[in-house]
N, CA, C, O and CB atoms as a CASP TS submission, in Angstrom:
PFRMAT TS
TARGET T0000
AUTHOR 0000-0000-0000
METHOD Language model
MODEL 1
PARENT N/A
ATOM      1  N   MET     1     -99.194 -47.810 -47.880  1.00  0.00           N
ATOM      2  CA  MET     1     -99.360 -49.226 -47.641  1.00  0.00           C
ATOM      3  C   MET     1    -100.595 -49.390 -46.774  1.00  0.00           C
ATOM      4  O   MET     1    -100.758 -48.669 -45.790  1.00  0.00           O
ATOM      5  CB  MET     1     -98.094 -49.854 -46.970  1.00  0.00           C
ATOM      6  N   SER     2    -101.447 -50.306 -47.118  1.00  0.00           N
ATOM      7  CA  SER     2    -102.634 -50.518 -46.307  1.00  0.00           C
ATOM      8  C   SER     2    -102.231 -51.229 -45.023  1.00  0.00           C
ATOM      9  O   SER     2    -101.267 -51.995 -45.001  1.00  0.00           O
ATOM     10  CB  SER     2    -103.703 -51.331 -47.082  1.00  0.00           C
ATOM     11  N   SER     3    -102.984 -50.968 -43.949  1.00  0.00           N
ATOM     12  CA  SER     3    -102.636 -51.564 -42.665  1.00  0.00           C
ATOM     13  C   SER     3    -102.747 -53.080 -42.690  1.00  0.00           C
ATOM     14  O   SER     3    -102.137 -53.744 -41.852  1.00  0.00           O
ATOM     15  CB  SER     3    -103.522 -51.004 -41.577  1.00  0.00           C
ATOM     16  N   SER     4    -103.503 -53.649 -43.621  1.00  0.00           N
ATOM     17  CA  SER     4    -103.626 -55.101 -43.688  1.00  0.00           C
ATOM     18  C   SER     4    -102.334 -55.751 -44.166  1.00  0.00           C
ATOM     19  O   SER     4    -102.160 -56.957 -43.991  1.00  0.00           O
ATOM     20  CB  SER     4    -104.774 -55.489 -44.607  1.00  0.00           C
ATOM     21  N   ARG     5    -101.429 -54.991 -44.761  1.00  0.00           N
ATOM     22  CA  ARG     5    -100.163 -55.539 -45.251  1.00  0.00           C
ATOM     23  C   ARG     5     -99.017 -55.308 -44.278  1.00  0.00           C
ATOM     24  O   ARG     5     -97.891 -55.723 -44.556  1.00  0.00           O
ATOM     25  CB  ARG     5     -99.820 -54.930 -46.592  1.00  0.00           C
ATOM     26  N   ARG     6     -99.263 -54.674 -43.172  1.00  0.00           N
ATOM     27  CA  ARG     6     -98.199 -54.372 -42.214  1.00  0.00           C
ATOM     28  C   ARG     6     -97.876 -55.588 -41.373  1.00  0.00           C
ATOM     29  O   ARG     6     -98.765 -56.336 -40.967  1.00  0.00           O
ATOM     30  CB  ARG     6     -98.596 -53.201 -41.315  1.00  0.00           C
ATOM     31  N   ILE     7     -96.603 -55.773 -41.119  1.00  0.00           N
ATOM     32  CA  ILE     7     -96.142 -56.847 -40.251  1.00  0.00           C
ATOM     33  C   ILE     7     -95.224 -56.216 -39.210  1.00  0.00           C
ATOM     34  O   ILE     7     -94.195 -55.632 -39.549  1.00  0.00           O
ATOM     35  CB  ILE     7     -95.404 -57.983 -41.065  1.00  0.00           C
ATOM     36  N   ALA     8     -95.602 -56.336 -37.954  1.00  0.00           N
ATOM     37  CA  ALA     8     -94.774 -55.788 -36.883  1.00  0.00           C
ATOM     38  C   ALA     8     -93.578 -56.698 -36.656  1.00  0.00           C
ATOM     39  O   ALA     8     -93.730 -57.916 -36.569  1.00  0.00           O
ATOM     40  CB  ALA     8     -95.591 -55.621 -35.576  1.00  0.00           C
ATOM     41  N   LEU     9     -92.401 -56.118 -36.561  1.00  0.00           N
ATOM     42  CA  LEU     9     -91.180 -56.870 -36.279  1.00  0.00           C
ATOM     43  C   LEU     9     -90.977 -56.932 -34.775  1.00  0.00           C
ATOM     44  O   LEU     9     -91.039 -55.908 -34.095  1.00  0.00           O
ATOM     45  CB  LEU     9     -89.949 -56.227 -36.978  1.00  0.00           C
ATOM     46  N   ASN    10     -90.733 -58.126 -34.254  1.00  0.00           N
ATOM     47  CA  ASN    10     -90.492 -58.271 -32.821  1.00  0.00           C
ATOM     48  C   ASN    10     -89.352 -57.375 -32.387  1.00  0.00           C
ATOM     49  O   ASN    10     -88.303 -57.344 -33.031  1.00  0.00           O
ATOM     50  CB  ASN    10     -90.185 -59.728 -32.463  1.00  0.00           C
ATOM     51  N   GLY    11     -89.546 -56.652 -31.312  1.00  0.00           N
ATOM     52  CA  GLY    11     -88.503 -55.774 -30.779  1.00  0.00           C
ATOM     53  C   GLY    11     -88.409 -54.428 -31.471  1.00  0.00           C
ATOM     54  O   GLY    11     -87.502 -53.651 -31.174  1.00  0.00           O
ATOM     55  N   SER    12     -89.340 -54.123 -32.402  1.00  0.00           N
ATOM     56  CA  SER    12     -89.237 -52.858 -33.138  1.00  0.00           C
ATOM     57  C   SER    12     -90.070 -51.742 -32.509  1.00  0.00           C
ATOM     58  O   SER    12     -89.994 -50.599 -32.960  1.00  0.00           O
ATOM     59  CB  SER    12     -89.669 -53.063 -34.577  1.00  0.00           C
ATOM     60  N   ASP    13     -90.859 -52.044 -31.484  1.00  0.00           N
ATOM     61  CA  ASP    13     -91.646 -51.010 -30.819  1.00  0.00           C
ATOM     62  C   ASP    13     -90.725 -50.053 -30.087  1.00  0.00           C
ATOM     63  O   ASP    13     -89.779 -50.480 -29.424  1.00  0.00           O
ATOM     64  CB  ASP    13     -92.661 -51.634 -29.843  1.00  0.00           C
ATOM     65  N   ARG    14     -90.993 -48.771 -30.202  1.00  0.00           N
ATOM     66  CA  ARG    14     -90.166 -47.758 -29.548  1.00  0.00           C
ATOM     67  C   ARG    14     -91.048 -46.802 -28.757  1.00  0.00           C
ATOM     68  O   ARG    14     -92.178 -46.511 -29.149  1.00  0.00           O
ATOM     69  CB  ARG    14     -89.321 -46.983 -30.587  1.00  0.00           C
ATOM     70  N   VAL    15     -90.520 -46.320 -27.646  1.00  0.00           N
ATOM     71  CA  VAL    15     -91.201 -45.319 -26.835  1.00  0.00           C
ATOM     72  C   VAL    15     -90.770 -43.951 -27.361  1.00  0.00           C
ATOM     73  O   VAL    15     -89.580 -43.736 -27.594  1.00  0.00           O
ATOM     74  CB  VAL    15     -90.867 -45.484 -25.294  1.00  0.00           C
ATOM     75  N   PRO    16     -91.710 -43.017 -27.555  1.00  0.00           N
ATOM     76  CA  PRO    16     -91.324 -41.682 -28.033  1.00  0.00           C
ATOM     77  C   PRO    16     -90.344 -41.013 -27.064  1.00  0.00           C
ATOM     78  O   PRO    16     -90.400 -41.235 -25.854  1.00  0.00           O
ATOM     79  CB  PRO    16     -92.575 -40.794 -28.216  1.00  0.00           C
ATOM     80  N   LEU    17     -89.461 -40.202 -27.608  1.00  0.00           N
ATOM     81  CA  LEU    17     -88.509 -39.458 -26.791  1.00  0.00           C
ATOM     82  C   LEU    17     -89.253 -38.450 -25.930  1.00  0.00           C
ATOM     83  O   LEU    17     -90.324 -37.982 -26.315  1.00  0.00           O
ATOM     84  CB  LEU    17     -87.459 -38.748 -27.673  1.00  0.00           C
ATOM     85  N   PRO    18     -88.702 -38.110 -24.769  1.00  0.00           N
ATOM     86  CA  PRO    18     -89.353 -37.099 -23.931  1.00  0.00           C
ATOM     87  C   PRO    18     -89.500 -35.789 -24.716  1.00  0.00           C
ATOM     88  O   PRO    18     -88.558 -35.334 -25.365  1.00  0.00           O
ATOM     89  CB  PRO    18     -88.540 -36.863 -22.621  1.00  0.00           C
ATOM     90  N   GLY    19     -90.675 -35.202 -24.649  1.00  0.00           N
ATOM     91  CA  GLY    19     -90.935 -33.946 -25.347  1.00  0.00           C
ATOM     92  C   GLY    19     -91.408 -34.122 -26.780  1.00  0.00           C
ATOM     93  O   GLY    19     -91.779 -33.145 -27.430  1.00  0.00           O
ATOM     94  N   ALA    20     -91.401 -35.347 -27.283  1.00  0.00           N
ATOM     95  CA  ALA    20     -91.861 -35.580 -28.655  1.00  0.00           C
ATOM     96  C   ALA    20     -93.367 -35.370 -28.732  1.00  0.00           C
ATOM     97  O   ALA    20     -94.092 -35.656 -27.779  1.00  0.00           O
ATOM     98  CB  ALA    20     -91.487 -37.010 -29.132  1.00  0.00           C
ATOM     99  N   ARG    21     -93.830 -34.872 -29.864  1.00  0.00           N
ATOM    100  CA  ARG    21     -95.265 -34.663 -30.036  1.00  0.00           C
ATOM    101  C   ARG    21     -95.648 -34.946 -31.481  1.00  0.00           C
ATOM    102  O   ARG    21     -94.833 -34.808 -32.392  1.00  0.00           O
ATOM    103  CB  ARG    21     -95.669 -33.221 -29.636  1.00  0.00           C
ATOM    104  N   VAL    22     -96.879 -35.338 -31.673  1.00  0.00           N
ATOM    105  CA  VAL    22     -97.393 -35.610 -33.007  1.00  0.00           C
ATOM    106  C   VAL    22     -97.634 -34.273 -33.700  1.00  0.00           C
ATOM    107  O   VAL    22     -98.272 -33.385 -33.135  1.00  0.00           O
ATOM    108  CB  VAL    22     -98.702 -36.467 -32.953  1.00  0.00           C
ATOM    109  N   ILE    23     -97.124 -34.130 -34.925  1.00  0.00           N
ATOM    110  CA  ILE    23     -97.337 -32.881 -35.662  1.00  0.00           C
ATOM    111  C   ILE    23     -98.242 -33.100 -36.870  1.00  0.00           C
ATOM    112  O   ILE    23     -98.544 -32.156 -37.600  1.00  0.00           O
ATOM    113  CB  ILE    23     -95.995 -32.291 -36.113  1.00  0.00           C
ATOM    114  N   GLY    24     -98.671 -34.334 -37.081  1.00  0.00           N
ATOM    115  CA  GLY    24     -99.590 -34.616 -38.177  1.00  0.00           C
ATOM    116  C   GLY    24     -99.310 -35.970 -38.787  1.00  0.00           C
ATOM    117  O   GLY    24     -98.318 -36.618 -38.454  1.00  0.00           O
ATOM    118  N   PRO    25    -100.180 -36.395 -39.677  1.00  0.00           N
ATOM    119  CA  PRO    25     -99.993 -37.698 -40.318  1.00  0.00           C
ATOM    120  C   PRO    25     -98.829 -37.660 -41.301  1.00  0.00           C
ATOM    121  O   PRO    25     -98.468 -36.601 -41.815  1.00  0.00           O
ATOM    122  CB  PRO    25    -101.276 -38.132 -41.040  1.00  0.00           C
ATOM    123  N   THR    26     -98.254 -38.819 -41.550  1.00  0.00           N
ATOM    124  CA  THR    26     -97.179 -38.910 -42.529  1.00  0.00           C
ATOM    125  C   THR    26     -97.764 -39.064 -43.925  1.00  0.00           C
ATOM    126  O   THR    26     -98.907 -39.493 -44.084  1.00  0.00           O
ATOM    127  CB  THR    26     -96.237 -40.086 -42.203  1.00  0.00           C
ATOM    128  N   ASP    27     -96.988 -38.716 -44.919  1.00  0.00           N
ATOM    129  CA  ASP    27     -97.401 -38.872 -46.309  1.00  0.00           C
ATOM    130  C   ASP    27     -97.288 -40.354 -46.673  1.00  0.00           C
ATOM    131  O   ASP    27     -96.188 -40.905 -46.648  1.00  0.00           O
ATOM    132  CB  ASP    27     -96.529 -37.979 -47.269  1.00  0.00           C
ATOM    133  N   PRO    28     -98.401 -41.008 -47.011  1.00  0.00           N
ATOM    134  CA  PRO    28     -98.334 -42.440 -47.312  1.00  0.00           C
ATOM    135  C   PRO    28     -97.564 -42.756 -48.587  1.00  0.00           C
ATOM    136  O   PRO    28     -97.261 -43.920 -48.851  1.00  0.00           O
ATOM    137  CB  PRO    28     -99.720 -42.998 -47.424  1.00  0.00           C
ATOM    138  N   HIS    29     -97.242 -41.739 -49.380  1.00  0.00           N
ATOM    139  CA  HIS    29     -96.515 -41.956 -50.631  1.00  0.00           C
ATOM    140  C   HIS    29     -95.031 -41.641 -50.509  1.00  0.00           C
ATOM    141  O   HIS    29     -94.277 -41.837 -51.463  1.00  0.00           O
ATOM    142  CB  HIS    29     -97.119 -41.116 -51.727  1.00  0.00           C
ATOM    143  N   GLN    30     -94.605 -41.158 -49.351  1.00  0.00           N
ATOM    144  CA  GLN    30     -93.196 -40.832 -49.159  1.00  0.00           C
ATOM    145  C   GLN    30     -92.393 -42.108 -48.995  1.00  0.00           C
ATOM    146  O   GLN    30     -92.781 -43.006 -48.248  1.00  0.00           O
ATOM    147  CB  GLN    30     -93.004 -39.912 -47.938  1.00  0.00           C
ATOM    148  N   LEU    31     -91.274 -42.182 -49.695  1.00  0.00           N
ATOM    149  CA  LEU    31     -90.389 -43.336 -49.604  1.00  0.00           C
ATOM    150  C   LEU    31     -89.430 -43.160 -48.444  1.00  0.00           C
ATOM    151  O   LEU    31     -89.053 -42.040 -48.100  1.00  0.00           O
ATOM    152  CB  LEU    31     -89.618 -43.540 -50.914  1.00  0.00           C
ATOM    153  N   MET    32     -89.041 -44.262 -47.852  1.00  0.00           N
ATOM    154  CA  MET    32     -88.088 -44.246 -46.758  1.00  0.00           C
ATOM    155  C   MET    32     -86.985 -45.240 -47.097  1.00  0.00           C
ATOM    156  O   MET    32     -87.259 -46.330 -47.600  1.00  0.00           O
ATOM    157  CB  MET    32     -88.774 -44.590 -45.392  1.00  0.00           C
ATOM    158  N   GLN    33     -85.764 -44.871 -46.827  1.00  0.00           N
ATOM    159  CA  GLN    33     -84.624 -45.746 -47.097  1.00  0.00           C
ATOM    160  C   GLN    33     -84.115 -46.289 -45.769  1.00  0.00           C
ATOM    161  O   GLN    33     -83.930 -45.544 -44.807  1.00  0.00           O
ATOM    162  CB  GLN    33     -83.489 -44.988 -47.866  1.00  0.00           C
ATOM    163  N   VAL    34     -83.893 -47.600 -45.734  1.00  0.00           N
ATOM    164  CA  VAL    34     -83.417 -48.269 -44.524  1.00  0.00           C
ATOM    165  C   VAL    34     -82.205 -49.100 -44.882  1.00  0.00           C
ATOM    166  O   VAL    34     -82.208 -49.797 -45.897  1.00  0.00           O
ATOM    167  CB  VAL    34     -84.527 -49.153 -43.886  1.00  0.00           C
ATOM    168  N   SER    35     -81.167 -49.036 -44.063  1.00  0.00           N
ATOM    169  CA  SER    35     -79.981 -49.873 -44.259  1.00  0.00           C
ATOM    170  C   SER    35     -79.944 -50.914 -43.152  1.00  0.00           C
ATOM    171  O   SER    35     -80.135 -50.592 -41.979  1.00  0.00           O
ATOM    172  CB  SER    35     -78.668 -49.017 -44.266  1.00  0.00           C
ATOM    173  N   VAL    36     -79.701 -52.147 -43.525  1.00  0.00           N
ATOM    174  CA  VAL    36     -79.554 -53.239 -42.573  1.00  0.00           C
ATOM    175  C   VAL    36     -78.175 -53.843 -42.796  1.00  0.00           C
ATOM    176  O   VAL    36     -77.859 -54.296 -43.897  1.00  0.00           O
ATOM    177  CB  VAL    36     -80.694 -54.317 -42.737  1.00  0.00           C
ATOM    178  N   ILE    37     -77.357 -53.848 -41.752  1.00  0.00           N
ATOM    179  CA  ILE    37     -76.004 -54.362 -41.865  1.00  0.00           C
ATOM    180  C   ILE    37     -75.899 -55.599 -40.979  1.00  0.00           C
ATOM    181  O   ILE    37     -76.127 -55.525 -39.771  1.00  0.00           O
ATOM    182  CB  ILE    37     -74.945 -53.280 -41.464  1.00  0.00           C
ATOM    183  N   LEU    38     -75.558 -56.720 -41.573  1.00  0.00           N
ATOM    184  CA  LEU    38     -75.438 -57.985 -40.856  1.00  0.00           C
ATOM    185  C   LEU    38     -74.016 -58.506 -41.000  1.00  0.00           C
ATOM    186  O   LEU    38     -73.360 -58.265 -42.013  1.00  0.00           O
ATOM    187  CB  LEU    38     -76.462 -59.025 -41.383  1.00  0.00           C
ATOM    188  N   THR    39     -73.546 -59.215 -39.993  1.00  0.00           N
ATOM    189  CA  THR    39     -72.235 -59.846 -40.101  1.00  0.00           C
ATOM    190  C   THR    39     -72.423 -61.311 -40.454  1.00  0.00           C
ATOM    191  O   THR    39     -73.437 -61.915 -40.105  1.00  0.00           O
ATOM    192  CB  THR    39     -71.426 -59.693 -38.784  1.00  0.00           C
ATOM    193  N   HIS    40     -71.447 -61.879 -41.142  1.00  0.00           N
ATOM    194  CA  HIS    40     -71.506 -63.281 -41.546  1.00  0.00           C
ATOM    195  C   HIS    40     -71.182 -64.192 -40.377  1.00  0.00           C
ATOM    196  O   HIS    40     -70.488 -63.796 -39.441  1.00  0.00           O
ATOM    197  CB  HIS    40     -70.544 -63.549 -42.704  1.00  0.00           C
ATOM    198  N   ARG    41     -71.689 -65.414 -40.436  1.00  0.00           N
ATOM    199  CA  ARG    41     -71.262 -66.438 -39.480  1.00  0.00           C
ATOM    200  C   ARG    41     -69.789 -66.737 -39.736  1.00  0.00           C
ATOM    201  O   ARG    41     -68.987 -66.847 -38.808  1.00  0.00           O
ATOM    202  CB  ARG    41     -72.136 -67.741 -39.603  1.00  0.00           C
ATOM    203  N   GLN    42     -69.454 -66.867 -41.021  1.00  0.00           N
ATOM    204  CA  GLN    42     -68.072 -67.052 -41.463  1.00  0.00           C
ATOM    205  C   GLN    42     -67.991 -66.541 -42.893  1.00  0.00           C
ATOM    206  O   GLN    42     -68.995 -66.516 -43.604  1.00  0.00           O
ATOM    207  CB  GLN    42     -67.616 -68.563 -41.360  1.00  0.00           C
ATOM    208  N   ALA    43     -66.828 -66.145 -43.307  1.00  0.00           N
ATOM    209  CA  ALA    43     -66.663 -65.608 -44.658  1.00  0.00           C
ATOM    210  C   ALA    43     -66.807 -66.718 -45.694  1.00  0.00           C
ATOM    211  O   ALA    43     -66.501 -67.881 -45.431  1.00  0.00           O
ATOM    212  CB  ALA    43     -65.293 -64.916 -44.804  1.00  0.00           C
ATOM    213  N   LEU    44     -67.279 -66.331 -46.875  1.00  0.00           N
ATOM    214  CA  LEU    44     -67.355 -67.283 -47.981  1.00  0.00           C
ATOM    215  C   LEU    44     -65.945 -67.591 -48.458  1.00  0.00           C
ATOM    216  O   LEU    44     -65.112 -66.692 -48.576  1.00  0.00           O
ATOM    217  CB  LEU    44     -68.226 -66.728 -49.147  1.00  0.00           C
ATOM    218  N   ALA    45     -65.686 -68.838 -48.726  1.00  0.00           N
ATOM    219  CA  ALA    45     -64.364 -69.240 -49.212  1.00  0.00           C
ATOM    220  C   ALA    45     -64.222 -68.885 -50.687  1.00  0.00           C
ATOM    221  O   ALA    45     -65.168 -69.033 -51.460  1.00  0.00           O
ATOM    222  CB  ALA    45     -64.135 -70.756 -48.997  1.00  0.00           C
ATOM    223  N   ASN    46     -63.061 -68.426 -51.068  1.00  0.00           N
ATOM    224  CA  ASN    46     -62.773 -68.125 -52.471  1.00  0.00           C
ATOM    225  C   ASN    46     -62.111 -69.340 -53.115  1.00  0.00           C
ATOM    226  O   ASN    46     -60.993 -69.260 -53.622  1.00  0.00           O
ATOM    227  CB  ASN    46     -61.862 -66.865 -52.600  1.00  0.00           C
ATOM    228  N   ALA    47     -62.809 -70.440 -53.085  1.00  0.00           N
ATOM    229  CA  ALA    47     -62.255 -71.683 -53.624  1.00  0.00           C
ATOM    230  C   ALA    47     -62.672 -71.857 -55.079  1.00  0.00           C
ATOM    231  O   ALA    47     -63.631 -71.242 -55.546  1.00  0.00           O
ATOM    232  CB  ALA    47     -62.715 -72.895 -52.786  1.00  0.00           C
ATOM    233  N   LYS    48     -61.940 -72.697 -55.777  1.00  0.00           N
ATOM    234  CA  LYS    48     -62.297 -73.017 -57.152  1.00  0.00           C
ATOM    235  C   LYS    48     -63.558 -73.877 -57.127  1.00  0.00           C
ATOM    236  O   LYS    48     -63.767 -74.635 -56.180  1.00  0.00           O
ATOM    237  CB  LYS    48     -61.126 -73.750 -57.890  1.00  0.00           C
ATOM    238  N   PRO    49     -64.397 -73.770 -58.154  1.00  0.00           N
ATOM    239  CA  PRO    49     -65.604 -74.589 -58.196  1.00  0.00           C
ATOM    240  C   PRO    49     -65.254 -76.077 -58.088  1.00  0.00           C
ATOM    241  O   PRO    49     -64.361 -76.565 -58.781  1.00  0.00           O
ATOM    242  CB  PRO    49     -66.390 -74.316 -59.493  1.00  0.00           C
ATOM    243  N   SER    50     -65.960 -76.782 -57.219  1.00  0.00           N
ATOM    244  CA  SER    50     -65.661 -78.193 -57.004  1.00  0.00           C
ATOM    245  C   SER    50     -66.716 -79.106 -57.617  1.00  0.00           C
ATOM    246  O   SER    50     -66.558 -80.327 -57.609  1.00  0.00           O
ATOM    247  CB  SER    50     -65.539 -78.475 -55.524  1.00  0.00           C
ATOM    248  N   GLY    51     -67.789 -78.526 -58.147  1.00  0.00           N
ATOM    249  CA  GLY    51     -68.859 -79.334 -58.696  1.00  0.00           C
ATOM    250  C   GLY    51     -69.858 -79.767 -57.646  1.00  0.00           C
ATOM    251  O   GLY    51     -70.843 -80.431 -57.970  1.00  0.00           O
ATOM    252  N   LYS    52     -69.624 -79.400 -56.372  1.00  0.00           N
ATOM    253  CA  LYS    52     -70.554 -79.725 -55.301  1.00  0.00           C
ATOM    254  C   LYS    52     -71.475 -78.536 -55.085  1.00  0.00           C
ATOM    255  O   LYS    52     -71.043 -77.385 -55.138  1.00  0.00           O
ATOM    256  CB  LYS    52     -69.802 -80.095 -53.991  1.00  0.00           C
ATOM    257  N   PHE    53     -72.736 -78.822 -54.842  1.00  0.00           N
ATOM    258  CA  PHE    53     -73.708 -77.764 -54.640  1.00  0.00           C
ATOM    259  C   PHE    53     -74.180 -77.758 -53.190  1.00  0.00           C
ATOM    260  O   PHE    53     -74.245 -78.796 -52.532  1.00  0.00           O
ATOM    261  CB  PHE    53     -74.897 -77.933 -55.595  1.00  0.00           C
ATOM    262  N   MET    54     -74.499 -76.591 -52.726  1.00  0.00           N
ATOM    263  CA  MET    54     -74.967 -76.409 -51.361  1.00  0.00           C
ATOM    264  C   MET    54     -76.413 -75.919 -51.435  1.00  0.00           C
ATOM    265  O   MET    54     -76.733 -75.047 -52.243  1.00  0.00           O
ATOM    266  CB  MET    54     -74.054 -75.399 -50.565  1.00  0.00           C
ATOM    267  N   SER    55     -77.276 -76.471 -50.605  1.00  0.00           N
ATOM    268  CA  SER    55     -78.665 -76.020 -50.590  1.00  0.00           C
ATOM    269  C   SER    55     -78.724 -74.621 -49.962  1.00  0.00           C
ATOM    270  O   SER    55     -77.774 -74.173 -49.320  1.00  0.00           O
ATOM    271  CB  SER    55     -79.576 -77.028 -49.803  1.00  0.00           C
ATOM    272  N   HIS    56     -79.845 -73.951 -50.160  1.00  0.00           N
ATOM    273  CA  HIS    56     -80.021 -72.617 -49.579  1.00  0.00           C
ATOM    274  C   HIS    56     -79.914 -72.683 -48.062  1.00  0.00           C
ATOM    275  O   HIS    56     -79.278 -71.829 -47.444  1.00  0.00           O
ATOM    276  CB  HIS    56     -81.381 -72.016 -49.992  1.00  0.00           C
ATOM    277  N   SER    57     -80.537 -73.701 -47.458  1.00  0.00           N
ATOM    278  CA  SER    57     -80.491 -73.808 -45.992  1.00  0.00           C
ATOM    279  C   SER    57     -79.073 -74.109 -45.500  1.00  0.00           C
ATOM    280  O   SER    57     -78.676 -73.626 -44.440  1.00  0.00           O
ATOM    281  CB  SER    57     -81.458 -74.905 -45.505  1.00  0.00           C
ATOM    282  N   GLU    58     -78.311 -74.894 -46.249  1.00  0.00           N
ATOM    283  CA  GLU    58     -76.917 -75.163 -45.869  1.00  0.00           C
ATOM    284  C   GLU    58     -76.086 -73.888 -45.960  1.00  0.00           C
ATOM    285  O   GLU    58     -75.285 -73.598 -45.072  1.00  0.00           O
ATOM    286  CB  GLU    58     -76.307 -76.263 -46.769  1.00  0.00           C
ATOM    287  N   LEU    59     -76.282 -73.126 -47.042  1.00  0.00           N
ATOM    288  CA  LEU    59     -75.557 -71.862 -47.204  1.00  0.00           C
ATOM    289  C   LEU    59     -75.919 -70.895 -46.082  1.00  0.00           C
ATOM    290  O   LEU    59     -75.040 -70.251 -45.509  1.00  0.00           O
ATOM    291  CB  LEU    59     -75.867 -71.227 -48.578  1.00  0.00           C
ATOM    292  N   ALA    60     -77.202 -70.790 -45.768  1.00  0.00           N
ATOM    293  CA  ALA    60     -77.643 -69.893 -44.699  1.00  0.00           C
ATOM    294  C   ALA    60     -77.060 -70.314 -43.355  1.00  0.00           C
ATOM    295  O   ALA    60     -76.632 -69.466 -42.571  1.00  0.00           O
ATOM    296  CB  ALA    60     -79.174 -69.864 -44.621  1.00  0.00           C
ATOM    297  N   ALA    61     -77.040 -71.621 -43.082  1.00  0.00           N
ATOM    298  CA  ALA    61     -76.516 -72.111 -41.812  1.00  0.00           C
ATOM    299  C   ALA    61     -75.015 -71.858 -41.681  1.00  0.00           C
ATOM    300  O   ALA    61     -74.527 -71.549 -40.594  1.00  0.00           O
ATOM    301  CB  ALA    61     -76.805 -73.598 -41.666  1.00  0.00           C
ATOM    302  N   GLN    62     -74.289 -71.988 -42.781  1.00  0.00           N
ATOM    303  CA  GLN    62     -72.829 -71.831 -42.723  1.00  0.00           C
ATOM    304  C   GLN    62     -72.373 -70.391 -42.890  1.00  0.00           C
ATOM    305  O   GLN    62     -71.436 -69.958 -42.220  1.00  0.00           O
ATOM    306  CB  GLN    62     -72.181 -72.679 -43.783  1.00  0.00           C
ATOM    307  N   CYS    63     -73.022 -69.645 -43.776  1.00  0.00           N
ATOM    308  CA  CYS    63     -72.521 -68.319 -44.136  1.00  0.00           C
ATOM    309  C   CYS    63     -73.541 -67.202 -43.955  1.00  0.00           C
ATOM    310  O   CYS    63     -73.266 -66.054 -44.304  1.00  0.00           O
ATOM    311  CB  CYS    63     -72.058 -68.332 -45.553  1.00  0.00           C
ATOM    312  N   GLY    64     -74.711 -67.521 -43.415  1.00  0.00           N
ATOM    313  CA  GLY    64     -75.742 -66.502 -43.224  1.00  0.00           C
ATOM    314  C   GLY    64     -75.384 -65.524 -42.120  1.00  0.00           C
ATOM    315  O   GLY    64     -74.295 -65.584 -41.548  1.00  0.00           O
ATOM    316  N   ALA    65     -76.310 -64.624 -41.826  1.00  0.00           N
ATOM    317  CA  ALA    65     -76.093 -63.618 -40.797  1.00  0.00           C
ATOM    318  C   ALA    65     -75.932 -64.286 -39.437  1.00  0.00           C
ATOM    319  O   ALA    65     -76.588 -65.283 -39.135  1.00  0.00           O
ATOM    320  CB  ALA    65     -77.254 -62.610 -40.769  1.00  0.00           C
ATOM    321  N   ASN    66     -75.062 -63.726 -38.637  1.00  0.00           N
ATOM    322  CA  ASN    66     -74.787 -64.249 -37.307  1.00  0.00           C
ATOM    323  C   ASN    66     -75.836 -63.713 -36.338  1.00  0.00           C
ATOM    324  O   ASN    66     -75.849 -62.511 -36.072  1.00  0.00           O
ATOM    325  CB  ASN    66     -73.352 -63.867 -36.843  1.00  0.00           C
ATOM    326  N   PRO    67     -76.721 -64.560 -35.797  1.00  0.00           N
ATOM    327  CA  PRO    67     -77.772 -64.064 -34.910  1.00  0.00           C
ATOM    328  C   PRO    67     -77.245 -63.459 -33.613  1.00  0.00           C
ATOM    329  O   PRO    67     -77.960 -62.692 -32.968  1.00  0.00           O
ATOM    330  CB  PRO    67     -78.715 -65.176 -34.584  1.00  0.00           C
ATOM    331  N   ARG    68     -76.019 -63.780 -33.216  1.00  0.00           N
ATOM    332  CA  ARG    68     -75.447 -63.191 -31.996  1.00  0.00           C
ATOM    333  C   ARG    68     -75.150 -61.709 -32.174  1.00  0.00           C
ATOM    334  O   ARG    68     -74.980 -60.998 -31.183  1.00  0.00           O
ATOM    335  CB  ARG    68     -74.169 -63.927 -31.599  1.00  0.00           C
ATOM    336  N   THR    69     -75.083 -61.224 -33.414  1.00  0.00           N
ATOM    337  CA  THR    69     -74.783 -59.816 -33.632  1.00  0.00           C
ATOM    338  C   THR    69     -76.035 -58.996 -33.893  1.00  0.00           C
ATOM    339  O   THR    69     -75.940 -57.788 -34.113  1.00  0.00           O
ATOM    340  CB  THR    69     -73.825 -59.664 -34.786  1.00  0.00           C
ATOM    341  N   TRP    70     -77.210 -59.624 -33.874  1.00  0.00           N
ATOM    342  CA  TRP    70     -78.452 -58.895 -34.092  1.00  0.00           C
ATOM    343  C   TRP    70     -78.726 -58.017 -32.873  1.00  0.00           C
ATOM    344  O   TRP    70     -78.509 -58.439 -31.737  1.00  0.00           O
ATOM    345  CB  TRP    70     -79.638 -59.872 -34.356  1.00  0.00           C
ATOM    346  N   THR    71     -79.191 -56.824 -33.108  1.00  0.00           N
ATOM    347  CA  THR    71     -79.559 -55.929 -32.002  1.00  0.00           C
ATOM    348  C   THR    71     -81.020 -55.566 -32.126  1.00  0.00           C
ATOM    349  O   THR    71     -81.607 -55.631 -33.206  1.00  0.00           O
ATOM    350  CB  THR    71     -78.680 -54.648 -31.992  1.00  0.00           C
ATOM    351  N   ARG    72     -81.580 -55.195 -31.035  1.00  0.00           N
ATOM    352  CA  ARG    72     -82.995 -54.786 -31.027  1.00  0.00           C
ATOM    353  C   ARG    72     -83.098 -53.390 -30.503  1.00  0.00           C
ATOM    354  O   ARG    72     -84.198 -52.845 -30.410  1.00  0.00           O
ATOM    355  CB  ARG    72     -83.861 -55.739 -30.180  1.00  0.00           C
TER
END
């Protein structure tokens, strides 16, 4: 990935562990797998379709990730 496409995430900076040392550059073609686990604000209801639609922002506000459970 070119450095022009990188976006730093707030709170993602880390201090190296004591005794850590650079052993060389990383392979820019190596894939990395990351898991992100978020908790809901509230569970989705298993109701029958009512014909009412919810906007994306309404769904996010009611059932999106709970910001109180985010860690840095």
